[in-house]
C-alpha positions as CSV (number, residue, x, y, z in Angstrom):
1,Q,25.7,16.6,-25.1
2,W,25.9,18.8,-21.9
3,R,23.1,20.9,-23.1
4,K,20.7,17.8,-23.9
5,S,21.2,16.5,-20.3
6,F,20.9,19.8,-18.7
7,L,17.7,19.8,-20.5
8,V,16.5,15.6,-19.7
9,I,17.6,16.6,-15.6
10,E,15.5,20.1,-16.0
11,D,12.4,18.2,-17.1
12,L,13.0,15.3,-14.7
13,V,13.2,18.3,-11.9
14,E,9.5,19.6,-12.7
15,E,8.1,16.7,-13.4
16,T,9.9,15.3,-10.0
17,G,7.7,18.9,-9.0
18,A,5.1,18.7,-10.2
19,A,4.3,15.2,-8.4
20,C,6.0,16.3,-5.1
21,N,2.9,18.9,-4.8
22,D,0.5,16.6,-6.9
23,T,-1.9,15.9,-4.2
24,T,-4.3,13.7,-6.3
25,C,-3.9,10.7,-4.4
26,E,-4.2,12.0,-0.4
27,D,-7.2,14.0,-2.1
28,A,-8.8,10.9,-3.4
29,V,-7.8,8.7,0.0
30,E,-9.5,11.5,2.5
31,E,-12.5,12.0,0.4
32,E,-13.1,7.8,0.5
33,R,-12.1,8.3,4.5
34,A,-14.8,11.1,4.3
35,T,-17.8,8.5,2.7
36,E,-16.6,5.7,5.4
37,M,-16.5,6.7,8.7
38,P,-19.5,8.0,9.5
39,P,-21.3,4.5,9.0
40,L,-19.0,2.8,10.9
41,N,-18.4,5.8,13.6
42,N,-22.1,5.3,14.2
43,E,-22.1,1.6,14.0
44,R,-19.0,2.2,16.4
45,A,-21.5,4.7,18.7
46,E,-24.6,2.3,18.4
47,R,-21.8,-0.7,20.1
48,I,-20.6,1.5,22.9
49,E,-24.4,2.4,23.6
50,K,-25.4,-2.1,23.9
51,V,-22.1,-2.8,25.8
52,R,-23.0,0.3,28.3
53,K,-27.0,-1.5,28.6
54,A,-25.2,-4.5,29.1
55,Q,-22.5,-3.4,32.0
56,I,-26.1,-1.8,33.8
57,E,-28.2,-4.4,33.2
58,L,-25.4,-7.0,34.7
59,V,-25.3,-4.4,37.7
60,N,-28.8,-5.2,37.9
61,E,-28.9,-8.8,37.6
62,K,-25.6,-8.5,40.2
63,S,-27.6,-7.5,42.4
64,K,-30.3,-9.3,42.3
65,L,-28.7,-12.3,42.2
66,E,-27.0,-11.0,46.0
67,D,-30.1,-10.5,47.2
68,L,-31.3,-14.4,46.2
69,E,-28.1,-15.4,47.5
70,S,-28.7,-13.7,51.1
71,A,-32.6,-15.4,51.2
72,V,-31.2,-18.5,50.2
73,S,-28.5,-18.2,53.4
74,K,-31.3,-17.4,55.4
75,L,-34.4,-20.4,54.5
76,E,-31.4,-22.6,54.9
77,Q,-31.0,-21.0,58.4
78,V,-34.6,-21.2,59.5
79,T,-34.9,-25.0,57.9
80,K,-31.7,-25.8,60.3
81,E,-33.4,-24.5,62.9
82,T,-36.7,-26.1,62.0
83,E,-35.0,-29.6,61.9
84,E,-33.4,-28.7,65.0
85,T,-36.5,-27.9,67.0
86,C,-39.0,-30.8,65.6
87,Q,-36.1,-33.0,66.6
88,N,-36.2,-31.8,69.9
89,E,-40.0,-32.1,70.1
90,E,-40.0,-35.7,68.1
91,M,-37.5,-36.4,71.6
92,G,-40.3,-34.7,73.9
93,S,-42.9,-36.1,72.4
94,E,-41.4,-39.6,73.2
95,Y,-40.6,-39.2,76.5
96,L,-44.1,-37.7,77.5
97,E,-45.5,-41.5,75.6
98,A,-43.5,-42.7,78.5
99,V,-44.7,-41.1,81.4
100,R,-48.0,-41.5,79.9
101,T,-47.2,-45.4,80.1
102,L,-46.1,-45.0,83.7
103,V,-49.2,-42.9,84.5
104,K,-51.0,-45.5,83.5
105,S,-49.3,-48.2,84.4
106,M,-49.8,-46.5,87.9
107,K,-53.4,-46.2,87.6
108,N,-53.3,-50.3,88.3
109,C,-51.6,-49.8,91.1
110,P,-53.5,-49.5,94.9
111,G,-53.2,-46.5,96.7
């Protein structure tokens, strides 16, 4: 009986040792990884390139936006100055009209 138990244990040790040294599963996983990864790596590289290009475009668009904001600011300032000038000219025109009326009325005065 002891001998029989010993042989069973010895067989189990051999099977376990063989299973421990068996790389079939690892080899299958490595093969699958080697097959699946290159397309994923390519896709990742393409997406990284798209993001990089988008970042460059964003910087360019931000620069354009800043230029436009500056132009709008200048236009608003010129518009404000023009409105003030025109308002002053209107007041000047009213003043000149009043002077003209006085001059015409003085024309009827003797002397």
